[in-house]
C-alpha positions as CSV (number, residue, x, y, z in Angstrom):
1,M,12.0,8.8,12.0
2,T,11.5,9.8,8.4
3,E,8.3,10.8,6.4
4,H,6.0,9.1,4.4
5,K,7.3,8.2,0.9
6,F,3.8,8.9,-0.6
7,K,0.9,11.6,-0.9
8,I,-2.6,10.7,-0.3
9,G,-3.9,10.8,-3.5
10,Q,-1.0,9.7,-5.5
11,L,-1.3,6.3,-7.9
12,V,0.9,3.3,-7.0
13,H,1.9,0.0,-7.6
14,F,1.3,-2.9,-5.4
15,H,3.9,-5.3,-5.1
16,P,2.9,-7.7,-1.9
17,K,5.6,-9.9,-0.5
18,G,7.1,-11.4,2.7
19,A,5.4,-14.6,4.6
20,G,1.7,-15.1,3.2
21,W,1.5,-12.8,0.6
22,P,1.7,-15.5,-1.9
23,Q,-1.6,-16.2,-1.4
24,V,-2.9,-12.5,-1.6
25,D,-5.2,-11.9,-4.3
26,A,-4.6,-8.5,-5.6
27,A,-6.3,-6.6,-8.7
28,P,-4.1,-5.7,-11.2
29,G,-3.8,-1.4,-12.2
30,P,-3.2,1.2,-10.1
31,Y,-3.9,1.8,-6.4
32,Q,-4.8,5.5,-5.3
33,I,-3.3,5.9,-1.5
34,T,-6.6,6.8,0.5
35,K,-4.9,7.4,4.1
36,R,-1.3,7.7,5.3
37,L,-1.2,5.2,8.6
38,P,1.2,5.4,11.7
39,A,4.4,3.0,11.4
40,A,4.5,-0.5,12.2
41,E,6.1,-1.8,15.3
42,D,9.6,-2.2,12.8
43,G,9.0,1.2,12.5
44,E,7.5,0.9,8.5
45,Y,4.9,3.3,7.4
46,Q,1.9,1.9,6.3
47,Y,-0.9,3.4,3.6
48,E,-4.6,2.3,3.1
49,I,-4.5,1.6,-0.6
50,R,-7.8,1.7,-3.1
51,N,-8.2,-0.4,-6.0
52,T,-10.9,0.7,-8.7
53,L,-11.8,-2.9,-9.4
54,E,-12.4,-3.6,-5.8
55,E,-15.1,-2.6,-3.4
56,Y,-12.4,-2.5,-0.1
57,N,-9.2,-0.8,0.9
58,R,-6.2,-2.7,1.6
59,I,-3.7,-1.9,4.3
60,A,-0.2,-2.1,2.6
61,R,3.5,-1.3,4.0
62,E,5.4,0.8,2.2
63,S,8.0,-1.1,0.7
64,D,4.9,-3.1,-0.8
65,L,4.3,-0.1,-3.0
66,T,6.0,1.6,-6.0
67,R,5.5,5.1,-8.3
68,M,3.8,5.2,-10.8
């Protein structure tokens, strides 16, 4: 198994994709990695992310994130 690509505190762009994602109303701008989560059943790592324009954290798959 590889390691997480992103570090806690790192700023990233959130680009949700996949089934059901067209309905996601994600705030624009950078998101900060707040927590590294274990890999999903398919082996892809997940992260807890936060945008200052939102009052809650989101869960994002590593493939939905890009470096700033």
